[in-house]
The first five atom37 places (N, CA, C, CB, O) and aatype in JSON, in Angstrom:
{
  "aatype": [12, 16, 16, 19, 16, 6, 10, 4, 5, 19, 9, 12, 6, 15, 7, 6, 15, 7, 3, 3, 7, 1, 14, 16, 19, 1, 13, 7, 16, 10, 13, 6, 1, 18, 19, 16, 9, 15, 2, 11, 10, 19, 7, 19, 10, 10, 1, 0, 1, 11, 5, 7, 10, 19, 8, 13, 6, 7, 6, 12, 10, 17, 5, 7, 1, 3, 3, 7, 19, 10, 9, 16, 10, 10, 6],
  "atom_mask": [
    [1, 1, 1, 1, 1],
    [1, 1, 1, 1, 1],
    [1, 1, 1, 1, 1],
    [1, 1, 1, 1, 1],
    [1, 1, 1, 1, 1],
    [1, 1, 1, 1, 1],
    [1, 1, 1, 1, 1],
    [1, 1, 1, 1, 1],
    [1, 1, 1, 1, 1],
    [1, 1, 1, 1, 1],
    [1, 1, 1, 1, 1],
    [1, 1, 1, 1, 1],
    [1, 1, 1, 1, 1],
    [1, 1, 1, 1, 1],
    [1, 1, 1, 0, 1],
    [1, 1, 1, 1, 1],
    [1, 1, 1, 1, 1],
    [1, 1, 1, 0, 1],
    [1, 1, 1, 1, 1],
    [1, 1, 1, 1, 1],
    [1, 1, 1, 0, 1],
    [1, 1, 1, 1, 1],
    [1, 1, 1, 1, 1],
    [1, 1, 1, 1, 1],
    [1, 1, 1, 1, 1],
    [1, 1, 1, 1, 1],
    [1, 1, 1, 1, 1],
    [1, 1, 1, 0, 1],
    [1, 1, 1, 1, 1],
    [1, 1, 1, 1, 1],
    [1, 1, 1, 1, 1],
    [1, 1, 1, 1, 1],
    [1, 1, 1, 1, 1],
    [1, 1, 1, 1, 1],
    [1, 1, 1, 1, 1],
    [1, 1, 1, 1, 1],
    [1, 1, 1, 1, 1],
    [1, 1, 1, 1, 1],
    [1, 1, 1, 1, 1],
    [1, 1, 1, 1, 1],
    [1, 1, 1, 1, 1],
    [1, 1, 1, 1, 1],
    [1, 1, 1, 0, 1],
    [1, 1, 1, 1, 1],
    [1, 1, 1, 1, 1],
    [1, 1, 1, 1, 1],
    [1, 1, 1, 1, 1],
    [1, 1, 1, 1, 1],
    [1, 1, 1, 1, 1],
    [1, 1, 1, 1, 1],
    [1, 1, 1, 1, 1],
    [1, 1, 1, 0, 1],
    [1, 1, 1, 1, 1],
    [1, 1, 1, 1, 1],
    [1, 1, 1, 1, 1],
    [1, 1, 1, 1, 1],
    [1, 1, 1, 1, 1],
    [1, 1, 1, 0, 1],
    [1, 1, 1, 1, 1],
    [1, 1, 1, 1, 1],
    [1, 1, 1, 1, 1],
    [1, 1, 1, 1, 1],
    [1, 1, 1, 1, 1],
    [1, 1, 1, 0, 1],
    [1, 1, 1, 1, 1],
    [1, 1, 1, 1, 1],
    [1, 1, 1, 1, 1],
    [1, 1, 1, 0, 1],
    [1, 1, 1, 1, 1],
    [1, 1, 1, 1, 1],
    [1, 1, 1, 1, 1],
    [1, 1, 1, 1, 1],
    [1, 1, 1, 1, 1],
    [1, 1, 1, 1, 1],
    [1, 1, 1, 1, 1]
  ],
  "atom_positions": [
    [[108.16, 244.46, 258.9], [106.86, 243.83, 258.7], [105.84, 244.93, 258.41], [106.44, 242.97, 259.94], [105.77, 245.92, 259.13]],
    [[105.04, 244.75, 257.37], [104.05, 245.76, 257.03], [102.87, 245.69, 257.98], [103.57, 245.58, 255.6], [102.67, 244.7, 258.68]],
    [[102.11, 246.76, 258.01], [100.94, 246.82, 258.88], [99.92, 245.75, 258.52], [100.31, 248.21, 258.81], [99.31, 245.16, 259.41]],
    [[99.71, 245.5, 257.22], [98.76, 244.47, 256.79], [99.26, 243.1, 257.23], [98.55, 244.5, 255.25], [98.47, 242.26, 257.66]],
    [[100.55, 242.86, 257.11], [101.13, 241.59, 257.56], [100.94, 241.42, 259.07], [102.62, 241.51, 257.19], [100.61, 240.33, 259.54]],
    [[101.16, 242.5, 259.82], [100.95, 242.46, 261.27], [99.5, 242.12, 261.58], [101.33, 243.81, 261.91], [99.22, 241.32, 262.48]],
    [[98.57, 242.73, 260.85], [97.15, 242.46, 261.05], [96.85, 240.98, 260.84], [96.29, 243.31, 260.09], [96.17, 240.36, 261.67]],
    [[97.34, 240.41, 259.76], [97.11, 238.99, 259.48], [97.69, 238.12, 260.59], [97.74, 238.59, 258.13], [97.08, 237.12, 260.98]],
    [[98.85, 238.49, 261.1], [99.47, 237.74, 262.2], [98.61, 237.8, 263.45], [100.88, 238.3, 262.5], [98.43, 236.79, 264.13]],
    [[98.06, 238.97, 263.77], [97.2, 239.13, 264.95], [95.94, 238.28, 264.79], [96.82, 240.62, 265.16], [95.49, 237.65, 265.75]],
    [[95.37, 238.25, 263.58], [94.18, 237.42, 263.35], [94.52, 235.95, 263.55], [93.62, 237.65, 261.93], [93.74, 235.21, 264.15]],
    [[95.67, 235.51, 263.05], [96.06, 234.11, 263.22], [96.26, 233.77, 264.69], [97.35, 233.81, 262.43], [95.88, 232.69, 265.13]],
    [[96.86, 234.68, 265.45], [97.17, 234.43, 266.85], [95.94, 234.51, 267.76], [98.21, 235.41, 267.33], [95.82, 233.73, 268.71]],
    [[95.03, 235.43, 267.47], [93.91, 235.62, 268.39], [92.6, 235.05, 267.87], [93.73, 237.08, 268.68], [91.6, 235.07, 268.58]],
    [[92.59, 234.54, 266.64], [91.38, 234.0, 266.06], [91.15, 232.54, 266.38], [0.0, 0.0, 0.0], [92.01, 231.87, 266.96]],
    [[90.0, 232.05, 266.0], [89.63, 230.64, 266.12], [89.37, 230.11, 264.72], [88.39, 230.45, 267.05], [89.14, 230.88, 263.79]],
    [[89.39, 228.82, 264.58], [89.1, 228.21, 263.28], [87.61, 228.32, 262.97], [89.55, 226.73, 263.26], [86.77, 227.92, 263.77]],
    [[87.31, 228.86, 261.79], [85.92, 228.95, 261.35], [85.47, 227.62, 260.77], [0.0, 0.0, 0.0], [86.22, 226.64, 260.78]],
    [[84.24, 227.57, 260.26], [83.69, 226.35, 259.68], [84.55, 225.81, 258.54], [82.28, 226.6, 259.19], [84.62, 224.6, 258.32]],
    [[85.18, 226.72, 257.82], [86.01, 226.3, 256.68], [87.48, 226.12, 257.07], [85.91, 227.32, 255.57], [88.32, 225.88, 256.2]],
    [[87.8, 226.22, 258.36], [89.15, 226.02, 258.84], [90.01, 227.27, 258.82], [0.0, 0.0, 0.0], [91.15, 227.24, 259.29]],
    [[89.48, 228.36, 258.3], [90.24, 229.6, 258.25], [90.1, 230.34, 259.57], [89.76, 230.49, 257.08], [89.06, 230.27, 260.21]],
    [[91.15, 231.05, 259.98], [91.09, 231.82, 261.23], [90.05, 232.94, 261.14], [92.47, 232.41, 261.56], [90.01, 233.68, 260.16]],
    [[89.22, 233.05, 262.16], [88.23, 234.12, 262.25], [88.33, 234.77, 263.62], [86.8, 233.6, 261.99], [88.69, 234.12, 264.61]],
    [[88.0, 236.04, 263.68], [88.01, 236.77, 264.95], [86.94, 237.85, 264.85], [89.43, 237.39, 265.26], [86.73, 238.43, 263.79]],
    [[86.27, 238.11, 265.95], [85.25, 239.17, 265.97], [85.95, 240.53, 266.0], [84.3, 239.0, 267.21], [87.03, 240.68, 266.58]],
    [[85.32, 241.51, 265.36], [85.91, 242.84, 265.26], [86.24, 243.42, 266.63], [84.97, 243.77, 264.51], [87.31, 244.01, 266.81]],
    [[85.35, 243.26, 267.6], [85.59, 243.79, 268.95], [86.85, 243.21, 269.57], [0.0, 0.0, 0.0], [87.63, 243.94, 270.18]],
    [[87.04, 241.92, 269.43], [88.23, 241.26, 269.96], [89.47, 241.76, 269.23], [88.12, 239.72, 269.82], [90.49, 242.06, 269.86]],
    [[89.38, 241.84, 267.91], [90.51, 242.32, 267.12], [90.84, 243.76, 267.47], [90.2, 242.19, 265.62], [92.01, 244.12, 267.58]],
    [[89.81, 244.58, 267.66], [90.04, 245.98, 268.01], [90.78, 246.09, 269.33], [88.7, 246.74, 268.09], [91.74, 246.86, 269.44]],
    [[90.36, 245.33, 270.33], [91.02, 245.37, 271.64], [92.47, 244.93, 271.54], [90.27, 244.48, 272.63], [93.35, 245.53, 272.16]],
    [[92.73, 243.89, 270.78], [94.09, 243.35, 270.65], [94.96, 244.24, 269.78], [94.05, 241.94, 270.07], [96.13, 244.47, 270.09]],
    [[94.41, 244.75, 268.7], [95.19, 245.47, 267.7], [95.46, 246.92, 268.1], [94.47, 245.44, 266.37], [96.42, 247.52, 267.6]],
    [[94.65, 247.48, 268.97], [94.8, 248.89, 269.35], [96.18, 249.14, 269.96], [93.69, 249.3, 270.34], [96.67, 250.27, 269.93]],
    [[96.8, 248.13, 270.52], [98.14, 248.31, 271.07], [99.18, 248.41, 269.96], [98.49, 247.15, 272.0], [100.29, 248.89, 270.2]],
    [[98.84, 247.97, 268.75], [99.76, 248.03, 267.62], [99.52, 249.29, 266.79], [99.61, 246.79, 266.73], [100.48, 249.97, 266.41]],
    [[98.27, 249.61, 266.52], [97.95, 250.74, 265.66], [96.55, 251.24, 265.95], [98.08, 250.35, 264.17], [95.65, 250.45, 266.22]],
    [[96.38, 252.55, 265.9], [95.05, 253.12, 266.11], [94.31, 253.27, 264.79], [95.15, 254.48, 266.81], [93.27, 253.92, 264.74]],
    [[94.82, 252.68, 263.72], [94.22, 252.79, 262.39], [93.72, 251.45, 261.89], [95.23, 253.37, 261.41], [93.84, 251.14, 260.7]],
    [[93.15, 250.65, 262.77], [92.72, 249.3, 262.43], [91.77, 249.24, 261.25], [92.07, 248.66, 263.62], [91.96, 248.42, 260.35]],
    [[90.75, 250.07, 261.22], [89.75, 249.99, 260.16], [90.38, 250.25, 258.8], [88.61, 250.99, 260.42], [90.06, 249.56, 257.83]],
    [[91.26, 251.22, 258.71], [91.95, 251.49, 257.46], [92.8, 250.32, 257.0], [0.0, 0.0, 0.0], [92.84, 250.0, 255.81]],
    [[93.47, 249.68, 257.95], [94.29, 248.52, 257.63], [93.41, 247.36, 257.19], [95.16, 248.11, 258.84], [93.76, 246.64, 256.25]],
    [[92.26, 247.17, 257.85], [91.33, 246.11, 257.45], [90.81, 246.34, 256.03], [90.14, 246.05, 258.44], [90.72, 245.4, 255.24]],
    [[90.48, 247.58, 255.7], [90.0, 247.89, 254.35], [91.09, 247.62, 253.31], [89.53, 249.35, 254.27], [90.8, 247.09, 252.23]],
    [[92.32, 247.97, 253.63], [93.44, 247.7, 252.72], [93.66, 246.21, 252.56], [94.72, 248.37, 253.23], [93.9, 245.73, 251.45]],
    [[93.58, 245.46, 253.66], [93.76, 244.01, 253.6], [92.64, 243.35, 252.79], [93.81, 243.41, 255.02], [92.89, 242.4, 252.05]],
    [[91.41, 243.85, 252.93], [90.3, 243.29, 252.15], [90.51, 243.58, 250.66], [88.95, 243.88, 252.63], [90.26, 242.72, 249.83]],
    [[90.96, 244.77, 250.34], [91.21, 245.13, 248.94], [92.28, 244.22, 248.34], [91.65, 246.6, 248.84], [92.24, 243.92, 247.14]],
    [[93.24, 243.79, 249.16], [94.31, 242.89, 248.7], [93.88, 241.42, 248.72], [95.53, 243.07, 249.58], [94.67, 240.55, 248.36]],
    [[92.63, 241.15, 249.13], [92.11, 239.79, 249.14], [92.62, 238.94, 250.29], [0.0, 0.0, 0.0], [92.61, 237.72, 250.2]],
    [[93.05, 239.59, 251.37], [93.62, 238.86, 252.51], [92.6, 238.57, 253.6], [94.76, 239.64, 253.09], [92.74, 237.59, 254.33]],
    [[91.57, 239.4, 253.72], [90.54, 239.2, 254.74], [89.16, 239.42, 254.14], [90.77, 240.14, 255.95], [89.02, 240.04, 253.08]],
    [[88.14, 238.9, 254.83], [86.75, 239.11, 254.43], [85.95, 239.5, 255.66], [86.16, 237.85, 253.76], [86.14, 238.95, 256.74]],
    [[85.04, 240.46, 255.48], [84.05, 240.8, 256.49], [82.88, 241.45, 255.8], [84.65, 241.74, 257.59], [83.01, 242.03, 254.72]],
    [[81.71, 241.35, 256.43], [80.49, 241.91, 255.88], [80.46, 243.41, 256.15], [79.24, 241.23, 256.48], [80.94, 243.87, 257.18]],
    [[79.89, 244.16, 255.22], [79.72, 245.59, 255.38], [80.84, 246.38, 254.72], [0.0, 0.0, 0.0], [81.9, 245.84, 254.39]],
    [[80.58, 247.65, 254.55], [81.55, 248.54, 253.91], [82.54, 249.11, 254.92], [80.84, 249.67, 253.19], [83.72, 249.29, 254.61]],
    [[82.06, 249.4, 256.13], [82.87, 250.04, 257.16], [82.55, 249.39, 258.49], [82.63, 251.59, 257.21], [81.43, 248.92, 258.7]],
    [[83.5, 249.36, 259.39], [83.29, 248.79, 260.72], [83.46, 249.9, 261.75], [84.27, 247.61, 260.99], [84.37, 250.73, 261.66]],
    [[82.58, 249.88, 262.75], [82.61, 250.89, 263.81], [82.74, 250.19, 265.16], [81.33, 251.77, 263.78], [82.05, 249.2, 265.43]],
    [[83.63, 250.7, 265.99], [83.79, 250.13, 267.33], [82.48, 250.26, 268.07], [84.94, 250.84, 268.1], [81.8, 251.29, 267.99]],
    [[82.13, 249.22, 268.8], [80.87, 249.19, 269.55], [79.76, 248.59, 268.7], [0.0, 0.0, 0.0], [79.25, 247.52, 269.02]],
    [[79.38, 249.26, 267.64], [78.28, 248.79, 266.79], [78.61, 247.48, 266.1], [77.94, 249.84, 265.76], [77.75, 246.61, 266.01]],
    [[79.83, 247.32, 265.61], [80.19, 246.16, 264.79], [81.13, 245.18, 265.51], [80.84, 246.63, 263.52], [81.82, 244.4, 264.87]],
    [[81.15, 245.23, 266.83], [82.06, 244.35, 267.58], [81.85, 242.87, 267.3], [81.89, 244.59, 269.05], [82.79, 242.08, 267.45]],
    [[80.64, 242.46, 266.91], [80.35, 241.05, 266.65], [80.61, 240.59, 265.23], [0.0, 0.0, 0.0], [80.45, 239.41, 264.93]],
    [[81.01, 241.51, 264.34], [81.27, 241.14, 262.94], [82.51, 240.26, 262.87], [81.44, 242.41, 262.04], [83.55, 240.57, 263.46]],
    [[82.38, 239.14, 262.13], [83.51, 238.21, 261.98], [84.46, 238.7, 260.89], [83.0, 236.79, 261.65], [84.04, 239.08, 259.8]],
    [[85.74, 238.69, 261.22], [86.8, 238.97, 260.25], [87.45, 237.63, 259.95], [87.85, 240.02, 260.8], [87.89, 236.93, 260.86]],
    [[87.52, 237.26, 258.68], [88.09, 235.97, 258.28], [89.37, 236.2, 257.49], [87.07, 235.16, 257.43], [89.4, 236.97, 256.53]],
    [[90.42, 235.53, 257.91], [91.69, 235.58, 257.2], [91.61, 234.63, 256.01], [92.89, 235.2, 258.14], [91.34, 233.45, 256.19]],
    [[91.84, 235.14, 254.81], [91.7, 234.34, 253.6], [93.01, 233.73, 253.12], [91.11, 235.17, 252.51], [93.0, 232.66, 252.53]],
    [[94.1, 234.37, 253.36], [95.4, 233.89, 252.86], [96.3, 233.51, 253.99], [96.08, 234.94, 252.0], [97.43, 233.08, 253.76]]
  ]
}
């Protein structure tokens, strides 16, 4: 299983349904859950966004500052 696939699985498992029915999770929650899998979460998120699999506001996410940013699984 690829790291991006693992990320999508974690979002599906730990996220909630957003207004459009897609799984969403806050960055802080995802960081806490995902850190046990990989310490490179932000890089994986950027790769997943480039592949059109997730959406989040901003160019970069920082632990602490961006804990409330919603990550939405698109695919």
